[in-house]
ZAVO-663921 format. One line per 2 residues: number of its first residue (from 1); their letters; for each residue y, x, z of N, C-alpha, C. Coordinates in Angstrom, 3 decimals. Atoms other than C-alpha are relative to their C-alpha. Layout:
<nodes>
NUM) a) Y:X:Z:Y:X:Z:Y:X:Z ~ ...
</nodes>
This chain:
<nodes>
1) mn) -0.833:1.039:-0.578:-10.940:12.348:-32.267:0.296:0.341:1.458 ~ -0.424:-0.314:-1.353:-9.003:12.781:-29.014:-0.565:-1.032:0.971
3) di) 0.572:0.933:-0.961:-10.824:11.266:-26.032:0.896:-0.204:1.222 ~ -0.952:0.214:-1.086:-7.760:11.376:-23.751:0.677:-1.361:-0.203
5) df) -0.602:1.330:0.058:-6.581:7.833:-22.996:1.500:0.079:0.281 ~ -1.404:-0.223:-0.322:-3.317:8.876:-21.358:0.098:1.169:0.972
7) kl) -0.232:-1.108:-0.916:-1.774:11.540:-19.138:0.878:-0.462:1.146 ~ -0.850:0.220:-1.164:-0.336:11.398:-15.642:0.800:1.274:0.226
9) yf) -0.888:-1.124:-0.269:2.642:13.647:-14.921:0.542:-0.149:1.417 ~ -0.465:0.025:-1.381:3.577:14.533:-11.347:1.187:0.935:0.160
11) ye) -1.241:-0.747:-0.211:7.063:15.661:-10.404:0.308:0.040:1.487 ~ -0.527:-0.128:-1.353:8.417:16.951:-7.132:1.336:0.709:-0.114
13) qn) -1.360:-0.521:0.094:12.150:17.572:-6.774:0.388:0.251:-1.461 ~ -0.337:-0.028:1.431:12.563:16.869:-10.510:-0.675:1.126:-0.778
15) rl) 0.730:-1.056:0.706:10.097:19.622:-11.450:-1.452:-0.438:-0.203 ~ 1.390:0.312:0.311:6.799:18.980:-13.191:-0.900:1.023:0.679
17) fk) 0.904:-0.944:-0.647:4.018:20.471:-11.077:-1.471:-0.258:-0.303 ~ 1.404:0.255:0.329:0.825:18.813:-12.337:-0.086:-1.016:-1.116
19) ki) 0.314:0.938:1.077:-0.494:17.098:-15.471:-1.503:-0.256:0.054 ~ 1.419:0.354:0.012:-3.792:15.229:-15.610:-0.262:-0.844:-1.240
21) gi) 0.434:0.789:1.150:-5.434:14.024:-18.823:-1.118:-0.931:0.425 ~ 0.981:1.008:-0.390:-7.402:10.814:-18.325:-0.866:-0.328:-1.204
23) kk) 0.933:0.262:1.091:-10.506:10.401:-20.463:-0.444:-1.453:-0.011 ~ 0.436:1.381:0.185:-11.536:7.038:-21.844:-1.412:-0.200:0.540
25) gq) 1.338:0.395:-0.421:-14.507:5.278:-20.252:-0.568:0.745:1.179 ~ 0.499:-0.738:-1.162:-14.763:7.551:-17.213:0.739:-0.448:1.249
27) yn) -0.609:0.298:-1.289:-14.146:6.748:-13.564:0.665:1.272:0.514 ~ -0.732:-1.122:-0.576:-11.504:9.030:-12.046:0.697:-0.478:1.262
29) sw) -0.676:0.337:-1.244:-10.054:9.084:-8.540:0.631:1.261:0.576 ~ -0.702:-1.136:-0.601:-7.470:11.348:-6.902:0.703:-0.458:1.257
31) vv) -0.768:0.231:-1.224:-6.076:11.484:-3.379:1.250:0.858:-0.083 ~ -1.289:-0.691:-0.017:-2.401:12.417:-3.129:0.444:0.111:1.452
33) gk) -0.475:-0.183:-1.368:-1.078:13.913:0.109:0.276:1.451:0.325 ~ -0.297:-1.361:-0.468:-0.245:16.979:2.183:-1.246:0.800:0.343
35) sk) 1.230:-0.651:-0.426:-3.834:17.753:3.177:-0.499:1.009:-1.026 ~ 0.582:-0.974:0.928:-5.538:20.795:1.701:-1.166:-0.604:-0.774
37) da) 1.104:0.681:0.680:-8.333:18.384:0.724:0.478:-0.960:-1.090 ~ -0.540:0.904:1.015:-6.018:16.247:-1.438:-0.077:0.661:-1.372
39) qi) 0.074:-0.535:1.355:-6.548:16.685:-5.176:1.395:0.262:-0.567 ~ -1.391:-0.183:0.418:-2.787:16.337:-5.712:0.806:0.198:1.273
41) rl) -0.678:-0.353:-1.248:-0.868:18.125:-2.959:1.508:-0.038:-0.157 ~ -1.455:0.072:-0.062:2.743:17.376:-2.063:0.453:0.573:1.338
43) dn) -0.536:-0.583:-1.220:4.697:19.401:0.472:1.321:-0.693:0.318 ~ -1.172:0.811:-0.295:7.077:16.767:1.777:-0.228:-0.669:1.348
45) sr) 0.155:0.546:-1.351:7.682:15.590:5.357:-0.222:-1.514:0.010 ~ 0.188:1.454:0.059:7.635:11.927:4.246:-1.378:-0.400:-0.538
47) is) 1.330:0.255:0.567:4.129:12.251:2.732:-1.059:0.221:1.073 ~ 1.110:-0.137:-0.941:1.017:11.676:4.861:-1.047:0.958:-0.550
49) nq) 1.061:-0.919:0.436:-2.004:13.994:4.753:-0.817:-0.591:-1.139 ~ 0.663:0.738:1.073:-3.864:11.417:2.670:0.834:-1.257:-0.218
51) hl) -1.038:1.027:0.145:-1.026:9.232:1.415:-0.435:-1.157:-0.901 ~ 0.401:1.050:0.932:-2.368:7.345:-1.598:-1.151:0.476:-0.868
53) qi) 1.094:-0.297:0.919:-5.237:7.164:-4.035:0.314:-0.635:-1.342 ~ -0.140:0.489:1.368:-5.017:6.806:-7.792:-1.407:-0.150:-0.558
55) iy) 1.339:0.293:0.525:-8.061:5.183:-9.398:0.133:-0.470:-1.438 ~ 0.097:0.446:1.393:-8.803:4.871:-13.105:-1.455:-0.378:-0.218
57) nk) 1.391:0.433:0.107:-11.927:2.760:-13.613:-0.499:0.007:-1.444 ~ 0.632:-0.061:1.322:-14.337:2.577:-16.533:0.492:-1.090:-0.947
59) dg) -0.554:1.075:0.828:-12.656:-0.631:-17.756:1.391:0.339:-0.513 ~ -1.313:-0.416:0.461:-9.450:1.319:-18.379:1.151:-0.501:0.856
61) el) -1.038:0.493:-0.905:-7.559:-0.106:-15.396:0.430:1.121:0.941 ~ -0.563:-1.002:-0.901:-5.271:2.139:-13.358:0.482:-0.708:1.260
63) hv) -0.371:0.589:-1.287:-4.858:1.325:-9.651:0.600:1.076:0.893 ~ -0.592:-0.872:-1.016:-2.674:2.876:-6.959:-0.179:-0.708:1.333
65) qd) 0.304:0.597:-1.295:-3.750:2.275:-3.364:0.583:0.858:1.118 ~ -0.511:-0.696:-1.174:-1.879:3.216:-0.196:-1.148:0.212:0.977
67) ls) 1.082:-0.329:-0.934:-4.181:4.939:2.305:0.511:-0.063:1.442 ~ -0.581:0.208:-1.334:-2.428:3.551:5.423:0.977:1.117:0.355
69) st) -0.981:-1.063:-0.220:0.347:6.118:5.040:1.077:-0.466:0.986 ~ -1.038:0.302:-0.986:3.091:6.299:7.657:1.210:-0.667:-0.637
71) ng) -1.225:0.487:0.622:5.989:5.640:5.273:-0.229:-0.965:-1.160 ~ 0.297:0.916:1.090:4.231:3.473:2.704:0.056:0.673:-1.360
73) tf) 0.022:-0.467:1.380:3.801:3.891:-1.034:0.767:-0.999:-0.845 ~ -0.834:0.840:0.854:6.266:2.571:-3.587:-0.299:0.306:-1.458
75) ln) 0.241:-0.131:1.433:5.625:1.969:-7.279:1.087:-0.794:-0.711 ~ -1.140:0.627:0.682:8.643:1.235:-9.480:0.918:-0.722:0.990
77) gl) -0.918:0.535:-1.004:10.659:0.582:-6.309:-0.572:-1.077:0.884 ~ 0.623:1.044:-0.790:8.224:-1.970:-4.876:-1.085:0.584:0.895
79) ki) 0.997:-0.510:-0.939:6.135:-1.297:-1.778:-1.372:-0.586:-0.310 ~ 1.385:0.437:0.217:2.378:-1.450:-2.359:-0.533:-0.548:1.311
81) kk) 0.472:0.650:-1.218:0.758:-3.804:0.128:-1.369:0.470:0.461 ~ 1.340:-0.463:-0.363:-2.771:-2.382:0.043:-0.058:1.497:-0.038
</nodes>
């Protein structure tokens, strides 16, 4: 039986550059940004070094959190407040 709950696909300039399979029942967290320490790196002048964090908790909830980025984080066209 497949233990992948879902997959995240990351695109930059309309090109797929990273796929992540999310396993059921496991805590996962990724920082997205320009920093070499970010798990998901984007080379874009509008992206902060540590721009946002994606969290998938053990309850199966997916959260996106802005990390006080300069330009903010938008999800489905709406600015994330936290």
